[in-house]
N, C-alpha and C positions, 0 to 999 in steps of 0.2 A: 281868179282870186288865189291869194296864197294865205296859208293858215299855219300857225303854231299851236298845238294843243297837246297836252301831255297824256290825257286818258284816251286810250284806244277806243274805248266804247263810244265815247262822245265824238271822237274824230271821225269814226266810220259812220255813225249816224248822220253827222252834218254833211259829211262828203256826199253820202247817198241822196239826201234831201236836196242839196244844192244842184247836183247834176240833173235832177228831175226838172228843174226850173230852166235848163238849157244853159247853165254857167258851169265852167270848169272850176274845180277846187283842188289845188296842190297842197298837200300837207308836207310842211318842211321838217326835217328831223333835227331839231334843236334840244340837247339835253345837257344840264337840266333846263326847263323851259324858261326861267327867269333870264337866261343868258340872251333871249331874244327881246327882252323888255326895252332896252335902251334905244335900239334901232326903230322899234316901234313907235315909242312916244315921242322921240325926237326927230324921226325921219320919216314916218308913216309907212314903214315896211316891217312885217308883212302886212296884209289887209285885215286879217283877224288873228288875235294873239290872246293867249292865256296870259293873264296879268295880275300880279299881286294887288290886293285891294289898296294898299297905300300908294303904290305906283299910280293906280287909276285916280285917286284922290288928288296926288301931287300934279298929275297931268291936267286934271280940271283946274286946279288952283293957279297953274302957269298958263292957262289958255292953249294947251296943246290940242290939236285937232283929233281928239280921241274921244269915243263915245262908248257908254256901258251896254253890253247885252246881257240882261240879268239872268245869267246861269252860273251857279257855283261850281267850280271845277275841283276845288280843294277846300275842305273844312274840317276842323279838328279842335279838340279841347287843347289849351295852351299852358295850363298852370304847371305841367310837368316839364316845360322847356327851360325853367331856371334851375341850374344845375350846380353842384358844388363837389370838390373831391375831398372836403374836410368834414368837420363836425358843425359847420355853420348852418344856420337856418334862415328862413326869410326875415326874422328878427334883427338880423346882422347886416342886412343888405346896407341900410342907412350908415355912412362911414366907411363901407367897403368898396372894393374895386369890382366892376362888372363889365365883361367884354360882350360885344355883340357885332355881328358881321357888318351891318350897316345900320346907322341911326333910323333910316325909313324903312327897315325891314319890317314887314307887317307882323311877324312873330313877336319881334321886340316891342312894337307900339301896343300890341294887346297886353303883353306881360307887364310892361311899364304902368299901363292903365290900372291892371289889377293891384299892383304894388301901391299905387297911390290912393286908389279907391277902397281897397279892402284892408290894406295893412297900414295905411297912414304914412307911408314913406314919402319924404320930402326928396324928389327926384334929383334937386339940385344939390343935395348933400351926399350924393353918391359919386364915386370916382368911375365916370363912364368912359370906355375905350372902345373906339370903332376901327374897322379895318378895310372898309370900302365906301366909296361914294354913292350917292342915290343914283337911280336909273334916269331921273329927270334932270337935264342939265339946268344949270343956274342955282339949284338948291345947294346950300352949304349947312353943315352941322351947326348946332347952337354953339355959342361961346363957351358954355359950360361943359362941353363934350370934347374929350381929348382924342386925337388920333394916333394910332400906333405907329411906330417907326416903319418906313417902307420895307417891304419884305417880310415882315413878321406875319404869323398866322395865328388866328384866334384859338385853334385848337391846340397848338404847341404852347402858347402862353398860358392856357388854362390848365393843361396836363403837367406842365413844369412849375406850377405854383405861382406864376407871376400875376395871376388873377384870383380873386376869392371866389367869384361866381361867373358863369357864362350864360347867355341866352342862346340855346341851340335847339333847332328842330331837326330837319333832315340831315344836317351837317354834324350831328352828335357822334363823337367816336367811340368805339368799343373799348371800354376800359372798366375793370371791376370796381375801381375807386369811386366812380361817378355815381351820385345819387341826386335825387330831386330834393330841392331845398324846401318846397312846400309840403308839409305833411299831408298825407291823404290826399295827394294833388288831384287824382280823379275824382274823388267824391266832392272835393271843393269846386272843381270845375263844373261837375254836373249840377251841383247846387246854384252856381253862379248863372248857369244858362236857364235853369228853372225860373229863378228870380227874375232874370231879364226877359225871358220868354223867347229867346232865340240863342244859338251857339255862335261863338267866334268863327269868322270865315277867313281863309287866306287868298284863294285866287278866284277870279271872275273871269269874264271874257270881255276883251275890248275890241272895238271895230274902228278902223280908220274912218274919219268923217266922210272923206271923199268915197271910200268904198261903200259906206252905208247909203249915201245918196245914189250912187250908181247901180248898186245891186241890192236894193231893199228888199224885193220879193225873195231873193236867194238867202239873205241873212235871216229874214222871218222864217223861212221854211227850216233853215238850219236851227233856229231857236226851237221850233216846234219839235223837231226830231231829237235835239239833246234833251228837251224837257222830258220826253217820253222815255228816252234811256235813263235818265235820272230817276224817274219814277220806278222804272223796272228794277233798278239796282237797290232801291231802298229797302231797309229792313224794318218790319213793323215793330212798334214799340221803342225804337231807339231814338236818340236825339237827331233832329234834322240837321245834319252837318253839310247838306248840299241843297240849300233852298234855291227855287227857281221862280222868277217873275218879280217885278218891282216890288209889290207889297211885302213879299217874303224876305227881300233883301233890305227893306227900309230900316228895320231894327239894327242889324249889325253893321251895315254900311254907316248909318248915322252915329252909332256909338264908336266905331273906328275913327270917323272923322273928328269926333269931340276929343277923343284921347290924342289924336295926332295934332290937333290945334294946341291943346295944352301942353304938349311935349316940343312945341315949335318945329314940327315936322311939315306942317303946313303954313304958308305965309298969310293965309286968310281962312275964314270959315268957308267950308263947302257944304251946302245944304243938300240933302238927298233929292228934293224936288228939282234942283238945278240940273242933277244928272239925268233924271227922268226927262226933263223938258229938252235937253241937248240931244238925247238919244232918239226922241220921238220927232223932233224937228229933222234930224239927219235922215231917218227912216221914213218920214212922211206917214207916221202911224199916230194913233191915239194910244195913250197909256195902256187901256185895257187890252190892247192887242199883244202886249208883253207882260201880262199878269199884273197890271196896275188897277 
């Protein structure tokens, strides 16, 4: 099997566990890991791939042969990702312009969900600008979202004043003018998570359906090893940003799916139990085997 995984500790744990089952596992060096997503969801390569939550949900909605292995590889609070270079605040988003790398980007889905739910923003009264397509073929941005001209970049448009706000996580440039538009974003994010009972998550693990059927024992062994590695890395008393197992992922994935449907990121509702059923059918296991 071939695997793309960003975290070295999880990749090492998975590889060792898979080899013990008699299956070889090659880790492909793709950085950043999201660059592997398009080939994975549309062509089934590699066999195991770290995947953004919304990409997984879109793959399910469009019937791609991809199933969830319920391990979170990246989770973080998100309220700080709405940034501005001026004196604007979150109260100025409605009627303003906001750039985001892709309409289907998971960070953007979470942040827009917060804007609508917590701040009463009518998302259709914002001048949204996107710069890239979704990873899943066939998906098109909503009619009320504008695509930036070919060749332009989100960071440049934002820093040069052509956008009032931007939603940026890892791609945030270093510039002293940049500040978070949500006041006390860390405290707000922590309270949101306490109220919901879970933290927003960004990346999970996807498995090609054919690989899940052929290598079920190896993939389940990888799940066990990665679960142990996540537990070893956990910090006592902190928010669980790396939940593992179906029940632990039920809250955040269900919320992300609800936000995505409201924002026309999904063509239909994707229920969490659908993801569980497809995974268990492909792997030939009961939900309890993977933390259900």
